[in-house]
C-alpha positions in Angstrom: 106.4 90.9 103.9 107.9 93.3 106.4 109.1 96.9 106.5 112.4 98.1 107.9 113.2 101.6 109.4 115.6 104.0 107.7 115.8 106.5 104.9 114.2 104.1 102.3 111.6 102.7 104.6 108.7 103.8 102.4 110.1 103.1 98.9 108.4 99.7 98.5 105.1 101.0 99.8 105.3 103.9 97.4 105.5 101.4 94.5 102.9 99.0 95.9 99.6 98.7 94.0 97.9 97.6 97.2 96.7 101.1 98.4 93.2 101.8 99.7 92.1 105.4 99.4 89.4 106.5 101.9 87.3 109.7 101.9 87.3 111.3 105.3 85.6 114.7 105.0 81.8 114.3 104.7 81.0 118.0 104.2 78.8 120.1 106.3 79.9 122.9 108.7 83.5 123.6 109.4 83.3 121.8 112.7 81.5 118.8 111.2 84.1 118.5 108.4 86.8 118.2 111.0 85.1 115.9 113.5 83.8 113.5 110.9 87.2 113.3 109.3 88.9 112.6 112.7 86.3 110.0 113.7 86.7 108.1 110.4 90.5 108.3 110.6 90.5 106.8 114.1 88.2 103.9 113.2 90.2 103.1 110.0 93.6 103.3 111.8 92.5 100.8 114.5 91.0 98.5 111.9 94.2 98.6 109.7 96.6 98.2 112.6 95.3 95.6 115.1 97.8 96.2 117.8 98.0 97.9 121.2 101.3 99.6 120.3 101.4 101.1 116.8 104.6 102.7 115.5 104.6 106.3 114.3 107.1 107.4 111.7 107.4 111.1 112.3 109.2 113.6 110.1 110.0 117.0 111.7 109.8 120.2 109.7 113.3 121.8 110.2 112.0 125.4 109.9 108.5 125.5 111.4 108.8 129.3 111.9 109.0 129.8 108.1 105.7 128.0 107.4 102.7 129.9 106.2 100.5 130.7 109.3 103.4 129.9 111.7 102.3 132.7 114.1 98.7 131.7 114.7 99.8 128.1 114.8 102.3 128.9 117.6 105.4 127.8 115.6 107.5 130.9 115.7 109.6 129.5 118.5 110.7 126.0 119.3 111.3 122.8 117.4 108.9 120.6 115.6 109.4 117.7 118.0 109.1 120.2 120.9 105.7 121.3 119.6 104.6 117.7 119.3 105.8 116.9 122.8 103.5 119.7 124.1 100.6 118.0 122.4 101.4 114.8 124.2 103.7 112.7 122.0 107.3 112.3 123.1 109.9 111.2 120.6 113.1 111.0 122.6 112.9 107.2 123.2 112.7 106.4 119.6 113.2 103.0 117.9 115.2 104.6 115.1 116.1 108.0 113.7 117.4 109.2 110.3 117.5 112.1 108.0 115.7 111.8 104.7 113.0 113.1 102.4 109.3 113.2 103.5 108.2 111.4 100.3 110.3 109.0 98.2 109.9 111.1 95.0 111.1 114.3 96.7 114.7 113.4 95.8 114.0 114.4 92.3 112.8 117.9 93.4 115.6 120.4 93.7 113.6 122.5 96.2 112.8 119.6 98.5 114.9 119.3 101.7 115.5 116.5 104.1 113.8 116.3 107.5 114.7 114.4 110.6 112.6 111.3 111.1 112.0 109.4 114.3 110.2 106.1 114.6 108.4 105.8 117.9 106.3 103.1 119.6 103.0 104.7 120.6 99.9 104.2 122.7 96.6 104.7 120.8 96.1 108.0 122.6 99.3 109.2 121.2 98.4 107.8 117.7 95.2 109.8 117.9 97.2 113.0 118.6 99.2 112.3 115.4 96.0 111.8 113.4 94.5 115.0 114.9 97.6 117.0 113.8 97.6 115.5 110.3 93.9 116.3 109.8 94.1 119.7 111.3 96.9 121.0 109.0 94.8 122.3 106.1 91.4 122.8 107.8 92.9 125.4 110.3 92.2 123.6 113.6 94.7 124.0 116.5 96.7 122.7 118.2 98.9 121.3 115.5 102.5 120.2 115.3 104.8 121.0 112.3 105.4 117.3 111.5 104.3 114.8 108.9 103.4 111.4 110.4 102.3 108.0 109.4 101.3 104.9 111.5 102.9 101.6 110.5 102.9 97.9 111.3 106.4 96.7 110.3 105.7 93.0 110.5 102.5 93.1 108.4 103.9 95.7 106.0 101.0 98.2 106.5 101.1 102.0 106.5 98.3 104.4 107.5 98.6 107.9 106.2 95.9 110.5 107.0 97.2 113.2 104.7 94.6 115.9 105.7 90.9 116.2 106.4 90.0 115.0 102.9 91.4 111.5 102.9 93.5 108.6 104.2 95.6 106.1 102.4 96.2 102.6 103.8 99.0 100.9 101.9 100.4 97.4 102.2 103.2 95.4 100.6 100.8 92.5 99.9 97.0 92.5 99.6 96.2 90.1 102.5 96.6 92.4 105.5 94.1 95.0 104.1 91.7 92.9 102.1 89.2 92.7 104.9 89.5 96.5 105.3 88.6 96.9 101.6 85.5 94.8 102.0 84.4 96.2 105.4 84.6 99.9 104.7 83.5 99.8 101.0 81.1 102.8 101.6 84.1 105.0 102.6 86.3 104.3 99.7 87.1 107.1 97.3 84.9 106.7 94.3 87.5 108.1 91.9 89.9 105.3 92.7 87.5 102.4 92.8 88.5 100.9 89.4 92.2 100.9 90.4 91.4 99.3 93.8 89.1 96.7 92.3 91.9 95.7 89.9 94.5 95.5 92.7 92.3 93.5 95.0 91.0 91.2 92.3 87.3 92.1 92.5 
């Protein structure tokens, strides 16, 4: 089962029962919380996406200057993709671009707006920058870019979403691509979701 790029690229994933939820933050000092989350995210992403060129689907905040904390984050001037470029991820040579909601269920929210999305083929160094930015959002680490990003394998139908320092979701259209991940990283799975994951993966 494969994924295709465009405004509805995530809709089937959103409905899929084959979602692994991992705990990233292991507590401790502020620095330890961030570094442990980042280390786990990088390990999981590489295990979930066995490729030298992952694809990033990146949604750009259309008004970064209006975000809470925009001044100390350095977002009062420039565009979201411009801030990301300064961090080391260029998005001009994209595979596809479209305008759409950040999450599939946002269309039911009258206050949700559409963001510009770009799908970009990445090196793992660039993928690590996207993971850094995602994990840094809520914990207050800089630099950050005002984007929401996910890493995907279109052919295998797998998506990696490190939503912040607390956790990461790995979702697939079918169980086979992430079944080994489920077994290998059992200790990192979110305890709250274990019954649902056990049911989905037949254990």
